[in-house]
C-alpha positions in Angstrom: 298.4 122.1 0.0 295.9 119.8 -1.7 298.5 118.6 -4.1 300.8 117.6 -1.3 298.0 115.7 0.4 297.3 113.8 -2.8 300.9 112.8 -3.1 301.2 111.9 0.5 298.2 109.6 0.1 299.9 108.0 -2.9 303.1 107.5 -0.9 301.3 105.8 2.0 299.4 103.5 -0.3 302.6 102.7 -2.3 304.5 101.9 0.8 301.7 99.5 1.8 301.9 98.0 -1.7 305.6 97.4 -1.4 305.2 95.2 1.6 301.9 93.5 0.7 301.9 90.1 -0.8 300.5 89.9 -4.3 298.6 86.7 -3.6 296.9 85.4 -0.4 299.1 83.4 1.8 299.3 79.8 0.7 298.0 80.3 -2.8 300.0 78.9 -5.7 301.8 81.5 -7.8 299.9 82.9 -10.7 301.3 84.8 -13.7 298.9 87.7 -13.4 300.4 89.4 -16.4 299.0 86.5 -18.5 295.5 86.5 -16.9 294.3 88.9 -19.6 295.2 86.5 -22.4 293.6 83.7 -20.5 290.4 85.6 -19.9 290.2 86.7 -23.6 290.7 83.2 -24.8 288.0 81.7 -22.6 285.5 84.4 -23.5 286.3 83.9 -27.2 285.8 80.1 -26.9 282.5 80.6 -25.1 281.3 83.0 -27.8 282.2 80.5 -30.5 280.4 77.7 -28.7 283.6 75.9 -27.8 282.6 75.3 -24.2 282.5 71.6 -23.9 284.4 71.5 -20.6 282.2 74.2 -19.0 279.7 73.1 -16.4 276.5 75.1 -17.3 274.6 76.2 -14.2 270.9 75.7 -13.9 268.5 78.4 -14.9 267.6 79.1 -11.3 271.3 79.6 -10.4 272.0 82.0 -13.2 271.1 85.2 -11.3 273.3 84.2 -8.4 276.2 83.4 -10.8 275.7 86.7 -12.6 275.9 88.5 -9.3 279.1 86.7 -8.4 280.7 87.5 -11.8 279.8 91.2 -11.3 281.5 91.1 -7.9 284.6 89.5 -9.5 284.7 92.5 -11.9 284.2 95.1 -9.3 286.9 93.6 -7.1 289.2 93.0 -10.1 289.5 89.2 -9.5 290.3 88.2 -13.1 291.2 84.6 -12.3 287.7 84.1 -10.9 286.1 86.0 -13.8 287.9 83.7 -16.3 285.9 80.8 -14.9 282.6 82.5 -14.3 282.1 84.7 -17.3 282.5 82.0 -20.0 280.2 79.8 -18.0 277.6 82.5 -17.9 277.8 83.1 -21.6 277.5 79.4 -22.4 274.6 79.0 -19.9 272.9 82.1 -21.2 272.8 80.7 -24.7 271.7 77.2 -23.5 268.8 78.6 -21.5 267.8 81.4 -23.8 267.5 78.8 -26.7 265.0 76.7 -24.8 262.9 79.6 -23.4 261.2 82.8 -24.6 261.7 84.3 -21.1 262.7 87.9 -21.2 264.7 87.3 -18.0 266.9 84.8 -19.7 267.5 87.3 -22.5 268.3 90.0 -20.0 270.8 87.8 -18.3 272.5 86.9 -21.6 272.7 90.6 -22.4 274.2 91.3 -19.0 276.8 88.6 -19.6 277.8 90.1 -22.9 277.9 93.6 -21.5 280.3 92.4 -18.8 282.3 90.6 -21.4 282.5 93.8 -23.5 283.7 95.9 -20.6 286.5 93.5 -19.8 287.5 93.1 -23.4 287.7 96.9 -23.7 289.9 97.0 -20.7 292.2 94.3 -22.2 292.3 96.2 -25.6 290.7 93.3 -27.4 288.5 95.4 -29.7 287.6 92.8 -32.4 286.1 90.5 -29.9 284.7 93.5 -28.1 282.7 94.5 -31.1 281.2 91.0 -31.3 280.3 91.0 -27.7 278.8 94.5 -27.8 276.6 93.6 -30.8 275.4 90.4 -29.1 274.6 92.4 -26.0 272.6 94.9 -28.1 270.6 92.1 -29.8 269.9 90.3 -26.5 268.9 93.6 -24.8 266.5 94.4 -27.6 265.0 90.9 -27.5 264.5 91.3 -23.7 263.0 94.8 -24.4 265.0 96.3 -21.5 265.6 100.0 -22.0 268.5 100.2 -19.5 270.3 97.2 -21.1 269.7 98.6 -24.6 271.1 102.0 -23.5 274.1 100.3 -21.9 274.8 98.3 -25.0 274.8 101.6 -27.0 277.3 103.0 -24.6 279.7 100.2 -25.0 279.3 100.4 -28.8 280.1 104.1 -28.5 283.2 103.3 -26.5 284.4 100.9 -29.2 283.7 103.4 -31.9 285.8 106.0 -30.0 288.6 103.5 -29.7 288.5 103.0 -33.5 288.8 106.8 -33.9 285.2 107.0 -35.3 284.5 110.1 -33.2 281.5 111.4 -35.1 279.8 107.9 -34.9 280.7 107.5 -31.2 279.1 110.8 -30.4 276.0 110.1 -32.4 275.5 106.6 -30.8 275.9 108.0 -27.2 273.9 111.1 -27.6 271.1 109.5 -29.5 270.8 106.8 -26.8 270.8 109.5 -24.1 267.9 111.3 -25.8 265.8 108.2 -26.3 262.3 108.7 -24.8 262.6 105.5 -22.8 265.4 107.0 -20.8 264.0 110.5 -20.5 260.7 109.2 -19.2 262.1 106.7 -16.6 263.2 106.8 -13.0 266.5 107.6 -11.3 268.3 104.6 -12.9 267.3 105.8 -16.3 268.5 109.3 -15.5 271.8 107.8 -14.3 272.2 105.9 -17.6 271.7 109.1 -19.5 274.5 110.6 -17.4 276.8 107.7 -18.3 276.0 108.1 -22.0 276.7 111.9 -21.8 280.0 111.1 -20.0 280.9 108.8 -22.8 280.2 111.5 -25.4 282.3 113.9 -23.3 285.3 111.6 -23.4 284.9 111.2 -27.2 284.8 115.0 -27.5 288.1 115.1 -25.6 289.6 112.5 -28.0 288.4 114.5 -30.9 290.2 117.6 -29.6 287.1 119.5 -28.5 288.1 120.4 -25.0 285.2 122.9 -24.6 282.7 120.4 -25.7 284.1 117.8 -23.3 283.8 120.2 -20.4 280.3 121.2 -21.3 279.1 117.6 -21.5 280.9 116.6 -18.3 279.2 119.5 -16.5 275.9 118.2 -17.9 276.5 114.8 -16.5 277.6 116.4 -13.1 274.3 118.2 -13.0 272.3 115.0 -13.5 274.3 113.3 -10.7 273.7 116.3 -8.4 270.0 116.2 -9.1 269.8 112.5 -8.3 270.8 113.4 -4.7 274.5 112.3 -4.7 273.8 108.6 -4.3 275.7 106.0 -6.4 273.5 104.3 -9.0 274.1 101.7 -11.7 277.1 100.1 -10.1 276.6 97.1 -12.3 276.3 99.0 -15.5 279.0 101.6 -15.6 280.8 101.1 -12.4 278.5 103.5 -10.6 277.1 107.0 -11.4 277.3 109.7 -8.8 279.0 113.2 -8.4 282.2 111.3 -7.3 282.3 109.0 -10.4 281.6 112.0 -12.7 284.6 113.6 -11.2 286.6 110.4 -11.8 285.5 110.6 -15.4 286.7 114.2 -15.5 290.2 113.0 -14.7 290.2 110.6 -17.7 288.7 113.2 -20.0 291.2 116.0 -19.1 294.0 113.4 -19.6 292.7 112.5 -23.0 292.4 116.2 -23.9 296.1 116.5 -23.2 295.9 118.6 -20.0 297.7 116.7 -17.2 297.7 119.6 -14.8 293.9 120.0 -15.0 293.5 116.2 -14.7 295.5 116.2 -11.5 293.4 119.1 -10.2 290.3 117.1 -10.9 291.9 114.1 -9.0 292.4 116.2 -5.9 288.6 116.6 -5.7 288.1 112.8 -5.4 288.4 110.8 -2.2 289.3 107.3 -3.4 287.5 105.6 -0.5 284.3 107.2 -1.7 284.5 105.4 -5.1 282.0 102.6 -5.4 284.4 99.7 -6.1 288.0 98.5 -6.2 287.8 98.6 -10.0 287.0 102.3 -9.9 289.8 103.0 -7.3 292.3 101.2 -9.7 291.1 103.5 -12.5 291.6 106.5 -10.3 295.3 105.7 -9.6 296.1 104.6 -13.1 294.6 107.9 -14.4 296.8 109.8 -12.0 299.8 107.8 -13.1 299.0 108.6 -16.7 298.8 112.4 -16.0 302.0 112.3 -14.0 303.8 110.3 -16.7 302.8 112.8 -19.4 304.1 115.6 -17.1 307.4 113.9 -16.8 307.0 113.3 -13.0 308.4 109.8 -13.0 308.8 109.0 -9.3 305.2 110.2 -8.6 303.9 108.2 -11.6 305.5 105.0 -10.2 304.0 105.6 -6.8 300.6 106.0 -8.4 301.0 102.7 -10.3 302.1 101.0 -7.1 298.9 102.3 -5.4 296.8 100.9 -8.2 298.6 97.6 -7.9 298.0 97.6 -4.1 294.3 97.9 -4.6 293.9 95.7 -7.7 296.9 93.6 -8.5 295.2 91.3 -11.1 293.8 94.2 -13.1 297.0 96.3 -12.9 299.2 93.4 -14.0 296.9 92.3 -16.8 296.0 95.7 -18.4 297.9 96.5 -21.6 297.6 100.3 -20.9 299.6 99.8 -17.7 302.2 97.6 -19.4 302.6 100.4 -22.1 303.0 103.0 -19.4 305.6 101.0 -17.5 307.5 100.2 -20.7 307.7 103.9 -21.4 309.1 104.6 -18.0 311.8 101.9 -18.5 313.1 103.6 -21.6 312.7 107.2 -20.7 314.9 107.5 -17.7 316.7 105.8 -14.8 315.2 102.6 -13.5 314.8 101.8 -9.8 314.2 98.6 -7.9 310.5 99.5 -7.6 310.2 100.1 -11.3 312.0 96.9 -12.3 309.8 94.9 -9.9 306.6 96.4 -11.2 307.8 95.8 -14.8 308.4 92.2 -14.1 305.0 91.8 -12.5 303.1 93.4 -15.5 305.2 91.6 -18.1 307.0 94.7 -19.5 310.3 94.2 -21.2 313.3 95.4 -19.2 
């Protein structure tokens, strides 16, 4: 029954997606499949100091600009982020160079953490390593335990993607056990939970399903003890019992168990997730599980649901393009699949 409800929800959302315009009325057409390359290029140039055409905001405007960039990320507005994030990186260096303020150092660390997260999404690992290391250095200079821990989490993600599983586990678990996190308040406990989730995902990638489930349950206990509220929206997309369950879908997928991943998905109400970005992750994770199980039509419906919620992210992410390309060559194509393939830039 719960499976049928999940699939019914996907069908309704996909139907809405089929009739919804990709861009607001009156907007010029945008090749959203190329937004990822645009964003990577602008972040790269800002990191290299090639930002001569960027208007650097004043020091007093930086916090507001950071808040807007985070909103762009949470709402999956990549076109806006391609303007704001390079500007933040350039401004962060400009103001940090002329000031010993820990606030400026913290804002620069936040900028690089956001850059790392988007670069990981776009599978740009080389630049991601640079951004993550700069985030770590800036966080340490600002002496901010939460930012230091989040930089460690991003480094652990990159190590996992490089298949350095032992190193990724060590980075995440060492950061989670740091006294500065164990001795802090609810936000510090939530960051510990995010780090333990990262270690769980790495265990799954390393083939340790039992270890993955043990660590995920540990993160779930932390979330429950925090009272069920969503914390750290700007660090890891939010930490709560619901987001731990979202992580469980990804981890079970990575462990090679699509049926258990889908069972985990049935326990998540997408509208309870803290952002559009997290909802897009939910539907793409479902699509991945369905694709591995050979359930093509349902996989396509899940991808259309992700597209409905976050078109710019869905069109720009290499992982989605790879999944759609696989669907094109593994069976019959439909009008819906061909249209989605064109929008994500997959070869037909």
